[in-house]
N, C-alpha and C positions, 0 to 999 in steps of 0.2 A: 299235826300238818305245820310244816315250817313255813314261816311267811318270809318271803324273799325282801331283801332291802329294796327301798323305793328308788325309782329311776330319777336320779337328780337332774339330768339333762332334760327329761321331758317335764319334769316340774318347772325348771327355768323357762322352757319354751312356752309351756300352756299359760304362765303368769303374764306373758306378753299381751294376753286378751284385755288386761286392765287398760294400759295406755291406749290400745287400739280401739276399744269400745268407746273410751271417752273422746277420742278424736273423731270417730265416725258419728257421734251423736251430734256434731255440729256440721255434718255435710248436708248440704241442702238437697242433694239428689236423693238422700234416703228418706225424704217426706213423702215419697211415692211407694206404693206396695211392691211394684215390679222392680224399682231400684234396690229395695232391701233384698229381694231375692237374689237378684244378679250380683250385688256386693257380697252377700254371703256365700254364693257359689265361687265367686273369684277368690275370696279369702281362704276357703277350704282347699282349693286348687294350689294356690301359692303355698300353703302350709304343707300339703302333701310333697311338693317339689323341694321344700326345704328339709323335711324329714329325710327324703331320699338321698339328698346331697350330704346330710350330716351323718347317716347312719345306714349306709348301703349294705353293710355286712349283716346288721341285725335284721334288716328287712328281707335279706336273701335267706337267712336262717329261719325266720318265721315272719310271713307277711302280716300277721296280726300286730306285729310291733307298729307298724304305721296306723292301723286301725285304732289301737289303743292310744296313740299319741294324739290323733285328730279328736277322738273322743273326750280325751283328757282336757284338750283346749276348750271344746264345746261345754264340758262340765264347768269350767271357770265361768264362761259366759252365762250358764244357767244359775250359777251362784250370785253372780252380779245381778241378774234379773230379779231373783228372790230378795235379795237385799234392797234393791231399789224399791221394790213394790211394798216392802215392809218399812220403808222410810229411813233405812239406816244408811243409804247412799243416795247422791243426786247427781244427775247428768252423764249417767253411764250408758243404759240400754233402753232410753226412752223410746227411740225410734223402732225397736223391736216390738215392744208391746202396743205401740200405736199404730203401726203401720205393716209390721211383719205378722205377728202372732199375738193378736189382742186376747185370745183365750188364755194366755199365760197370767192374765191378771186374776183368774178365779183362784179360789182356795186351793183346789186340787192342782192347778198350774203352778202355784207359787210354791207348795210343799213338794211337789215332783221335782221342781228345780233344786230345792234344798237337798233332796235325796241324790239326785245326779251329781250337784256340786260338792257332796261330802263323801257319801259311801261309794259311788261309783268312781269318783275321782281318785280315792285312795286304791280302790282295786285296779283302776287302769295303771297308776303308778307301780303297784306292787307286780302286776303281770308284765308290764314293760321292763321292769328290773329283773324279773327271772328270766325273760328272754335275753337281755343283755348279758347275763351272766350263765346262759345255757342251762337253767334249772327248770324243773317241773313247775307248772302252775295250774295243773288240771283241776284240783279241787276249787281254787280261786275262780277259775274260769267257769266251772258249772255253776257256782253260786252267782256269778255276774250274769251268766246266761239266762238264768231263771228270772232274776231281778229286771233285766232289760227287756225281756219278751212281755212280762207283765206290765211294764211301763207302756209298751206299744199297744199291747192288747186292750188297754183300759183308755189310754189318752187319746190315741188316733181315732177310734170309733166314737168316743165321747165328744170329740170336736165335730164330727160329722153329724152325729144324731141328735145333740144337745141344741140348747138355744143360741150357741155362737156357730151354727152351721152356716148363716149368713154373713159371717165374719171371716170366712176363709179367704186367705190371701195368696198370691203365688208362692210365698216363702213356705207354704204348708207343704207343697210338693217336694221340698228338698227332704222330707221325711221319708220318701220312697226308698232311698238307700238303706235308711235305718231298718226298714222291714226286710231288706234282703240280707243285710250283714249278719244278723243273728243265725240265719240258716246256714250260711258259709262258716261263721265263726263256730257254730255248735258242732258241725261235722270235724273240724279241725282239733277242737278241744276233745270230743269223745275219742278221736283216734289216737290222743296220745296215751303212753303207757302208764298204767296205774302206779302209784307209789308202793314200794314193797311194805308188807306188813310183818309185824313181829311175832304173829301168831302162827304156830306149826299146824299142819293139816290135822294132826291128831287131836289137838286142842279144840280145834274147830269142829270135827266130827263128834266128840265128847258132848260140846255144848249143844249142838243140833239134835242130839238124840233125847235132850231132856224135853219134857212136856212143858206147856205154857206156864202152868202154875208153878213150875220150879224155876222160871225165869222172870222174876218180879219186874225188872225194868221193862221187858217185852210186854207183859201184863199191863203195866200202867200206860204204855204207849198204845196198846190196843184199845183200852178203855177210853183214853183221851181222843184218839182218832175217830172213835165211834161217836162220841158226844160232839166233837167239831164236825163231823159229817152231817149229823142230824141238824145242827145249828146252821150250817152252811146251806142245806136243802131249805130250811124254813126262811132264811133271808133271801134265797132265790125266789121261792114262793111270793114272798112280800112284795119285791119289786116287779113281779109279774101279776100284781093286783088280784091276789088270792081273795075270794070274798069271804072267808072265815073271820070271825070276830077277833081271834088271837092276832091274826096278821094285821087286822085293821087297828088294833089298840096298840100293837108294837110300832107300827110305822108312824103313829100320830104322838104317842106318848114317850117312846124310848129311843127311837132313831129316825126323827123326821127327816134327816139330811138325805135319806134315801129317795125323798120326793123331789129333790132340788132339780129343776129342769136343765141344768147343765149336763146331766146324763152321766157323768163320771161314776157316781156311786151305783147307779143302776147296772151300768156296764161291768163294773167290778164285781158285784154280786152275781151276775150272770156268768162271767168268766170263772168265778169260784164254783159255781153249781155245775157247770159244763165240763171244766177241765180239773180243778182241784178235787172236787168230790170224787170222782172216779179213781184219782191217785190215793185218796184216803182209803178207799175199799181195796185196792191193790196192796196198799201198804199193811192193811190189817192181815190180808191173806198172807203175805209174805212174812209177817211176825208169827202167825199161827203155824205155817207150815215154813221152817226156815230152810235156807238153802237157795233162795233167789239171788242170783249174783247182780241182778239189774237194780236191786233196791238202793245200795249206797249212792250210786251216781245219780239216780233220779231224785233221791231224797235231797240232795244238795241242790239240784235244780229247782224243785218246789220249795225248798227252804228259802232260796233267793226271791222266788215268786211271792211267796207269802209273807216273808220277813220284811217287806217295805209296807205291808198294809198297816200294821200297828203305827208306823211312824208318818203315814200320809193320810189314812182315812179318818182317824179320831181327831187329829188337828184341823182337818178341813171343817169339822163340825163347829169348833169353838172359835175359829179365827175370825179377825174382822172382815175378811174378804167374803165370808158366807152372808147370805141373806138373812134378815132376821127371823124368818119362818123356820130356818133349818138348823136349830140350835140344840145343845144337849140337854138332858134331863138335870134339874137341880132340885134342891130342897131349902126352904126358909125355916123360920121358927116352927111354921105349922106346915110340915113336910107333905108333899103330895106328888105323885108321879106326873110332873107337868113339865113343859117345854120352858126353857129360861134363856134369855140373852141379857148380858151384862152391858148396859150402856151408860155413859156419863149423863148425870143429872145436871140442873142449874149450878153454876159456879159458886153462887152464894150459899147453896145448901150443903156443899162438899159431900153429896150422897151419889149413889148409883142407882140408876133405874134397872129394873129386871123385867123384861118383856116375857110374859108367860101366859099360859092358859090356867086360870085359876080364880075362883070367886074372890077370895081375900088370900094375902100371904104377907102381912106386916110382921117384921121380925120382933117388934116389941110394941108395948101399948104406948111408948112415947111418941110413935108417929100416927097422928090421927088420919093422915091421908097423903097422897102424893102431892108434890108441887103442881100447881096449876099449869105451868109451861111443860110439864112432863106427864100429864094425865091423859090416859086413853080410857075409853069404856071398857069395862071389865067383861069378860065372856066366860061362861063355864067351860071347863075343859072337856074336850069330846070324850064320851064313854062308850057310846054306840054310833054306828053309822047315821042313824036316823037323827040323832041329837045333834051331830056335826053339820048335817044338812040343814038343820033349822038355824043353828047359831052361826054357822059360817067359820071361817078360820080367823076371825079377828082376835088378835092377841090381847091378853089382859096386862096388868102392870103391877109390880110390887117394888118396894123402896128398901134399899140396903144402906145402912150408915156406913 
């Protein structure tokens, strides 16, 4: 797949978000949620007018050029929000996270801003550059479509269903066009002609006559998709509060982030179970019975949808934006499958505290106990549902030099 050159004009226009966001941060009218929503709508409207005046020919050739330009601008805004929340920048987008969209302060919100500000931003520039040079961008468009739809299906319902449902402000309703754009964009991307292939029909027919055992790559993919399907089903049952001991132990000892009341991880697992899992089954069928012409296109769509999960879901567990309770498994000198969170200890000790479920986990005999300022009562890690109900969810503590 040939990657088209990036659109320099769009990149320059999108970088205008830096001085604009810095100036708007000091506008007193933006201290009100309604002011943030109105100002955001006004800026997007002015941006569309500027694009239409600068590139009318490109918009006439493909209206998605205007969409990609506006989304590139918002991607830079999202990147500024993420950098601000992580402390790398100050004084840019505070009004958005305070009065506009406070749920962007969550771990999922920060990392989805990183994803939109990097991966989506490059895709927008590449697709806009392809339109400007009258080239195909079908494969890039399908990958972006899957990633964008997954972001919407997880982020918007998570805002409504999670603990930030009471924090929804007028700016949230600006996301309504974001739900409509993928439908229109998807129809336009799918309607584009496919790139020509170098395989002649005779070669394709010969390959399709082979059995699955004679196609080792397809066999590996079938095995992988089958295992991934079972694991996806298992994680979906976990977030649905399956009463089995396996689900209970998994959610407490291996992936407690699924219990986070922000609801993003639960929604993501449910989207996987109800949308991605059926595709796994259809893809296995298409690999066993070759000749399904729909597989390459939909594989790109679901690759974009699933591709962002390893870059958003795991970092949400370990980031400082997550609550202490929803942290990843770790091991000390005495390893045990427990939940751990690294937090700074007293400055005089130069040590790091580890909040975890474990009776003891000292890394060496040199440490007789935790500092008094960092000590919490130790609780045994939950092994069964009844033991957790007796012990509660109080964390233990270990010390790392």
